[in-house]
N, C-alpha and C positions, 0 to 999 in steps of 0.2 A: 590693514592688511597690506603686506609687502608686495604682493602680486598685483595690486590695484594700479592702473595706468596713471592715476593722479599722483601717486607717490613714487613712481619709478623714475630714476635718474639715468640718462644716457649721455655718454661723452662721444662727440663726433670727431674730435681731434685727439691725437695721442699727446700726452704731455712731453715736453722736451726733457731730455736727460740733462741734469746739471753738469757743468764743467768740473772736472777734477781739479782741486786746488794743487798748486805747486808745493812740493815738500820743502820745508825750510831747511837750510843748511844746519848741520849739527854744530852746536857751539863747542868751542875749545874748553878744555878743563882749566879752571882758574888755578893759578899757582897758590900754594899755601905757605905764607911766610913763617908763621909760627902757630903753636897750639893755643896759646892764651891771648886774649885781646889786650890791647894796650889801654889801660884805664888812667894812667898818670898817677896812680896811688903807689907810693914806694915806702909806706909806713913799715917800721920794724915791728913785727908781731911779737918777737921774743921779749921786747921791753914790756909789753902788756901782760905777757904770761908771767914774767918775773914779778911784776907788781901784784898780780892776782895771787901768786903763791905767798908773797910777803904779807899781804893783808889777811889771807886765810890763816897763816901761821900766827899773826898777831891776835886774831879773834880766838883761835884755839888756845893760845897762851893765856889770854885774859880769862877765858872760861875756866881753864884748869886752875889758875891762881885763885879766883873767887871760890871755886869748889873746895880747894884745899883749905882756904881761910874759914869757910863755913864749917867744915868737918872738925877743925881744931877748937872752935868755939863751943 
């Protein structure tokens, strides 16, 4: 029972109010030097694209050559 004297809690002193913390100063905006990060990788991607196209053309040419050879037989 909440109204029972054995379970009732009384406070004789008022709790102290905590001190308000100081507001931190607003930080400055960082300068933005560039949009992309510097990774140190300066590989020419076009060389890989050209090699991919040449190899795809070689595979397609080999397939067509064998297909024509089988049709003639």
